[in-house]
C-alpha positions in Angstrom: -111.9 -26.5 116.3 -112.9 -25.7 112.7 -111.6 -29.1 111.6 -113.8 -31.0 114.0 -116.8 -29.0 112.9 -116.2 -29.9 109.3 -115.9 -33.6 110.2 -119.2 -33.5 112.1 -120.8 -31.7 109.2 -119.5 -34.3 106.6 -120.5 -37.4 108.4 -124.3 -37.1 108.0 -123.7 -36.1 104.4 -121.6 -39.3 103.8 -124.4 -41.4 105.5 -127.0 -39.8 103.3 -125.0 -40.2 100.1 -124.2 -43.9 101.1 -127.8 -44.7 101.8 -128.8 -43.0 98.6 -126.2 -45.0 96.7 -127.3 -48.3 98.2 -130.9 -47.5 97.5 -130.1 -46.8 93.9 -128.1 -50.0 93.7 -131.1 -52.1 95.1 -133.5 -50.3 92.8 -131.4 -51.0 89.8 -131.0 -54.7 90.7 -134.6 -55.3 91.6 -135.7 -53.3 88.5 -133.7 -55.8 86.3 -135.9 -58.6 87.7 -139.2 -56.9 87.5 -140.1 -58.6 84.3 -138.4 -61.9 85.3 -139.1 -64.7 87.6 -136.9 -64.5 90.7 -134.0 -66.9 91.2 -134.6 -70.3 92.9 -138.1 -70.7 91.5 -139.0 -74.1 89.9 -142.2 -75.4 88.4 -142.2 -79.1 89.0 -138.7 -80.1 87.7 -138.3 -77.0 85.5 -136.1 -74.1 86.7 -137.8 -71.0 85.5 -135.4 -68.5 87.3 -134.7 -65.4 85.2 -137.4 -66.3 82.6 -140.1 -64.0 81.5 -143.8 -64.9 81.9 -144.0 -66.0 78.2 -140.7 -67.8 78.3 -141.6 -69.8 81.4 -145.1 -70.6 80.0 -143.5 -71.9 76.7 -140.9 -74.0 78.5 -143.4 -75.6 80.9 -145.9 -76.2 78.2 -143.4 -78.0 76.0 -142.1 -80.0 78.9 -145.4 -81.1 80.4 -148.6 -80.2 78.5 -147.3 -81.2 75.1 -145.6 -84.4 76.4 -148.7 -85.6 78.4 -150.9 -85.3 75.3 -148.7 -88.0 73.5 -149.7 -90.6 76.0 -152.4 -93.3 75.2 -154.7 -95.6 77.0 -155.0 -99.1 75.6 -157.9 -101.4 76.6 -157.5 -105.1 75.6 -160.2 -107.6 75.1 -159.9 -111.1 73.7 -160.8 -110.0 70.2 -159.9 -106.3 70.0 -157.7 -103.5 71.5 -159.4 -100.2 72.1 -157.4 -96.9 72.4 -157.9 -93.5 73.8 -155.4 -90.6 73.5 -154.9 -88.1 76.3 -156.1 -85.4 74.0 -159.5 -87.1 73.9 -159.8 -86.9 77.7 -158.7 -83.3 77.6 -155.7 -84.0 79.8 -154.0 -80.7 80.9 -152.1 -78.9 83.6 -152.9 -75.5 85.1 -149.8 -74.1 83.4 -151.0 -70.5 83.0 -152.0 -70.3 86.7 -148.8 -71.8 88.0 -146.5 -69.7 85.8 -148.3 -66.6 86.8 -147.9 -67.6 90.5 -144.1 -68.2 89.8 -143.8 -64.8 88.1 -145.6 -63.0 91.0 -143.5 -64.7 93.6 -141.8 -62.0 95.8 -143.1 -59.2 93.7 -145.4 -57.9 96.4 -142.6 -57.6 99.0 -140.8 -54.4 100.0 -137.8 -53.5 97.8 -135.3 -54.7 100.4 -137.0 -58.0 100.8 -137.1 -58.4 97.0 -133.4 -57.5 96.9 -132.6 -60.2 99.5 -134.6 -62.9 97.4 -132.5 -61.9 94.4 -129.2 -61.9 96.1 -129.8 -64.9 98.4 -132.5 -66.9 96.7 -134.8 -69.2 98.8 -135.8 -72.3 96.8 -139.4 -72.2 95.8 -141.0 -75.2 94.0 -144.5 -75.0 92.6 -146.6 -78.0 91.8 -149.0 -78.1 88.9 -152.5 -79.6 89.0 -153.4 -82.3 86.5 -157.0 -82.6 85.3 -158.9 -84.5 82.7 -162.5 -85.0 81.5 -163.8 -88.6 82.0 -166.6 -88.2 79.5 -164.6 -89.8 76.6 -163.8 -92.8 78.9 -167.5 -93.2 79.6 -168.3 -92.9 75.9 -165.7 -95.5 75.0 -166.9 -98.0 77.6 -170.5 -97.4 76.4 -169.4 -98.3 72.8 -167.4 -101.3 74.0 -170.5 -102.6 75.8 -172.4 -102.4 72.5 -169.8 -104.5 70.8 -168.9 -106.9 73.6 -172.1 -107.5 75.4 -174.1 -110.4 73.9 -177.1 -112.2 75.3 -176.7 -116.0 75.5 -179.0 -117.9 73.2 -180.9 -120.8 74.6 -180.8 -124.2 72.9 -184.1 -125.3 71.3 -185.7 -128.6 71.0 -188.3 -129.9 68.5 -189.7 -133.2 67.5 -189.2 -134.3 63.9 -190.6 -137.6 62.6 -190.9 -138.9 66.2 -187.3 -138.0 67.1 -186.0 -135.0 69.1 -183.8 -132.5 67.3 -181.8 -130.1 69.5 -180.2 -126.8 68.3 -177.2 -125.8 70.3 -177.1 -122.9 72.7 -174.6 -120.1 72.3 -172.6 -118.3 75.0 -173.1 -114.7 75.9 -170.7 -112.1 77.1 -170.8 -109.1 79.5 -168.3 -106.4 79.9 -167.6 -105.6 83.6 -167.9 -101.9 82.9 -167.7 -100.6 86.5 -164.4 -102.4 87.2 -163.0 -101.4 83.8 -163.7 -97.7 84.6 -162.1 -98.0 88.0 -159.0 -99.7 86.5 -158.6 -97.0 83.9 -159.0 -94.1 86.3 -156.6 -95.6 88.8 -153.8 -95.6 86.2 -154.4 -92.1 84.7 -151.9 -89.6 86.0 -150.0 -86.5 85.0 -146.6 -88.2 85.2 -144.9 -87.8 81.9 -142.3 -90.4 82.7 -144.7 -93.3 83.0 -145.4 -95.3 79.8 -148.7 -95.7 78.0 -151.5 -97.2 80.0 -152.6 -100.8 79.3 -155.7 -102.2 80.9 -157.1 -105.7 80.5 -160.9 -105.6 80.3 -162.7 -108.2 82.3 -165.4 -109.9 80.3 -167.8 -112.4 82.0 -169.0 -115.4 80.0 -172.7 -116.0 80.3 -174.2 -119.4 79.9 -177.7 -120.1 78.5 -180.3 -121.4 80.9 -181.4 -124.0 78.3 -178.3 -125.7 77.1 -177.9 -128.4 74.5 -176.5 -130.7 77.2 -179.6 -130.2 79.3 -182.1 -130.6 76.5 -180.5 -133.8 75.2 -181.6 -135.5 78.4 -185.1 -135.4 77.0 -185.3 -138.8 75.4 -188.5 -140.6 76.3 -192.3 -140.2 76.9 -193.2 -140.2 80.6 -197.0 -140.0 80.2 -199.9 -139.3 77.9 -203.5 -138.4 78.2 -206.2 -138.0 75.6 -209.7 -136.6 75.7 -212.5 -136.8 73.1 -214.6 -133.7 72.1 -216.5 -135.3 69.1 -219.9 -134.0 70.3 -218.7 -130.4 70.7 -220.1 -127.6 68.7 -218.0 -125.7 66.1 -217.3 -122.9 68.5 -216.3 -125.2 71.4 -214.1 -127.3 69.0 -212.4 -124.2 67.7 -211.5 -123.0 71.2 -210.1 -126.4 72.2 -208.0 -126.6 69.1 -206.6 -123.1 69.5 -205.7 -123.7 73.2 -204.2 -127.1 72.6 -202.0 -125.8 69.8 -200.8 -122.9 72.0 -199.3 -125.3 74.5 -197.6 -127.6 71.9 -193.7 -127.6 72.1 -193.7 -126.1 75.5 -190.3 -126.6 77.3 -190.2 -126.4 81.1 -186.8 -126.5 82.8 -186.2 -127.9 86.3 -187.6 -125.5 88.9 -189.5 -123.5 86.3 -193.3 -123.0 86.7 -196.1 -123.2 84.2 -199.3 -121.2 84.2 -202.1 -122.2 81.9 -203.6 -118.7 81.8 -200.2 -117.1 81.2 -199.5 -119.5 78.4 -202.9 -119.3 76.6 -203.6 -115.7 77.4 -207.0 -114.0 77.5 -209.5 -115.7 75.3 -210.7 -113.1 72.8 -212.4 -112.9 69.4 -209.2 -111.2 68.0 -207.3 -114.5 68.8 -209.9 -116.5 67.0 -211.9 -117.8 70.0 -215.6 -118.3 69.7 -218.5 -118.0 72.1 -219.4 -121.5 73.4 -221.1 -123.1 76.4 -219.2 -122.6 79.7 -220.0 -123.6 83.3 -220.5 -120.5 85.5 -221.2 -121.7 89.0 -224.0 -124.3 88.7 -225.4 -122.9 85.5 -224.3 -123.1 81.9 -223.8 -119.9 79.9 -222.0 -118.8 76.8 -218.6 -117.0 76.6 -215.5 -116.7 74.5 -213.2 -119.7 75.2 -216.0 -122.1 76.2 -214.4 -125.6 76.2 -211.0 -124.4 77.4 -211.5 -126.4 80.6 -211.3 -129.6 78.7 -207.8 -128.6 77.6 -206.6 -127.7 81.1 -208.1 -130.9 82.5 -206.4 -133.0 79.9 -203.1 -131.3 80.5 -203.5 -131.7 84.3 -204.1 -135.5 83.8 -201.0 -135.9 81.6 -198.7 -133.8 83.9 -199.7 -135.5 87.1 -199.1 -138.9 85.5 -195.5 -137.8 84.9 -195.2 -137.3 88.7 -195.4 -133.5 88.7 -197.7 -132.0 91.3 -200.0 -129.0 90.8 -199.3 -125.7 92.6 -202.8 -124.5 91.7 -205.8 -126.7 90.6 -209.5 -126.1 91.0 -212.4 -128.4 90.3 -215.7 -127.4 88.6 -218.8 -126.6 90.7 -220.6 -129.3 88.7 -219.3 -132.6 87.2 -217.8 -132.6 83.7 -219.0 -135.1 81.2 -215.6 -135.7 79.7 -213.6 -136.7 82.8 -214.3 -138.8 85.9 -215.2 -137.0 89.2 -212.2 -135.4 91.0 -210.0 -135.4 87.9 -210.9 -132.1 86.3 -209.0 -128.8 86.4 -211.1 -125.7 85.6 -209.7 -122.3 84.6 -211.1 -118.8 84.3 -209.1 -115.9 83.0 -208.2 -113.5 85.9 -209.8 -115.8 88.4 -208.9 -119.5 88.3 -205.7 -121.0 86.9 -204.0 -124.3 86.5 -200.3 -124.2 87.5 -197.5 -126.6 88.2 -193.8 -126.5 88.8 -191.3 -128.8 87.2 -189.9 -130.6 90.3 -188.1 -133.2 88.3 -184.3 -133.0 87.8 -184.7 -133.0 84.1 -186.4 -130.6 81.6 -189.9 -131.5 80.5 -191.2 -131.2 76.9 -195.0 -131.0 76.2 -196.4 -132.2 72.9 -200.0 -131.5 72.2 -202.0 -132.7 69.2 -205.5 -132.7 67.9 -206.7 -135.5 65.6 -210.3 -136.3 64.7 -211.6 -134.3 67.6 -209.3 -136.1 70.1 -206.8 -133.9 72.0 -203.7 -135.5 73.3 -201.0 -134.3 75.6 -197.6 -136.2 75.7 -195.1 -135.4 78.4 -191.4 -136.2 77.6 -188.3 -136.2 79.8 -185.5 -138.5 80.8 -185.7 -142.3 80.5 -184.3 -142.7 84.0 -187.7 -141.5 85.3 -189.6 -144.3 83.6 -188.9 -146.9 86.3 -192.3 -146.0 87.8 -195.7 -145.1 86.4 -198.5 -143.1 87.8 -202.3 -143.1 87.5 -205.3 -141.5 89.2 -208.1 -143.3 90.9 -211.1 -141.7 92.6 -213.4 -142.6 95.5 -216.9 -141.1 95.4 -217.7 -141.4 99.1 -220.9 -139.4 99.2 -223.7 -138.8 96.8 -226.5 -136.4 97.5 -229.6 -136.5 95.4 -231.3 -133.1 94.6 -234.4 -132.2 96.5 -237.9 -131.7 95.1 -238.5 -129.4 92.2 -238.8 -125.7 93.3 -241.2 -123.3 91.5 -240.8 -119.6 91.5 -243.4 -117.2 90.1 -242.2 -115.0 87.3 -244.4 -112.0 86.3 -242.5 -111.5 83.1 -243.7 -114.9 81.7 -247.3 -115.4 80.6 -249.5 -117.7 82.5 -249.1 -121.3 81.5 -245.5 -121.0 80.4 -242.7 -122.6 82.5 -238.9 -122.1 82.0 -236.3 -124.2 83.7 -234.0 -121.8 85.6 -231.8 -124.5 87.2 -231.3 -128.1 86.1 -231.2 -130.6 88.9 -227.7 -131.5 90.0 -226.6 -134.4 92.1 -224.0 -133.5 94.6 -220.8 -135.6 95.1 -217.9 -135.8 97.5 -214.9 -137.5 96.0 -211.3 -138.2 97.0 -208.7 -138.6 94.3 -205.5 -140.5 94.7 -202.3 -140.8 92.7 -201.1 -144.4 92.6 -197.4 -145.0 92.1 -196.8 -148.3 90.3 -193.5 -150.1 90.1 -193.0 -153.7 88.8 -196.8 -153.9 88.4 -197.3 -153.2 92.1 -198.9 -150.1 93.7 -196.2 -148.9 96.0 -198.0 -145.6 97.0 -201.6 -144.5 97.2 -201.4 -140.7 97.8 -204.4 -138.5 98.4 -204.1 -135.4 96.1 -207.6 -133.8 96.3 -210.9 -133.9 98.2 -213.5 -132.3 96.0 -217.2 -131.4 96.6 -219.6 -130.9 93.7 -222.7 -128.9 94.5 -226.2 -130.4 94.8 -229.0 -128.3 93.3 -232.7 -128.9 93.1 -234.4 -128.2 89.8 -235.8 -124.7 89.7 -238.7 -123.8 87.3 -239.9 -120.4 86.6 -243.7 -120.3 86.5 -245.4 -117.6 84.4 -247.9 -115.4 86.2 -248.4 -112.6 83.6 -252.0 -112.3 82.4 -252.9 -110.9 79.0 
């Protein structure tokens, strides 16, 4: 009886002692790993089991961070290879954060669960995040553009001693920067096993609009037109010379348009233009650039005789003394312009000269266009004589004094045709304008002011 009692009394004690012993055993084992990373833990391909936080950080840094910084990016162009090291793009892994995560793995569990992880490890693989800063890539591409990009230079043409001289064009280049950036970024990775990055930069070759080949097609005179201004005043003559010289050596490519006002610009004293008589409506006044219409008219006549039509042309309100009716082309800055578009398949070169108060426009292009010639003819189909003189009283003029306010003007209606001539025969008679010049009776101001 006593023996059974002792046994019953000893069993709980044994259980308690055993439990205490096992607890101590678990505590001792887990305590050993409190400053270490638990078994079975890997960061990428590196087993960091049993390593301290510092040891794991050092191992992973050497394995990945240090290795990745040795990689380079090479960008090839036809003339140069550009390079960028991974240090320059601040390439890195989040080593500190991942190592800390590895170290803390399982540490927040209850002791028994920690003990189980130590004795029967469960594989745990942590991945690192790879990042970089693209600013250096953008900066490199920006610098490459400065070195690679080149604007094509047009060929130029000039006339020397009656012959054309053409200076060759040069090619231009453009770095396709958007594509280059995409190609670089697509190849950047945190894989230390891949080799350096090589990217071939795409560079587009740019051709000049005005090439030597195109300009060499200009080899003959298509048309010419001259106009005399020998009776013009000093101011009017000065304006005509300035405007004529401004147009000299103008080159117009196929499909390109010409604007007289855009080419000459605003007529100002700063440019050397002088006040001179100018038609304003049906009256004559004075303004800077007076006489310019004789230049636009002469150019119009030369251009249309090279078989190029106007896209904008206006006639005067009153007839001009230097050109037949229906063949004038008036201009006014900010209001009226003379324009045309080169509809020929070859470039056009305009030569303008002034000699002994005769202005001349010569139009040059390809000799294949010379199988036909063109001229203008007009048909004045209506003439309207001005009515009787009109008198109007003017209280600002003394009695007995009369002043002409409006000179009499005969009105005209005129059709102008462009004749196309081939082998001395007119093969086309094309109506190009139908103009009406205003009729005006003479108006005299009669003084009524008494002393």
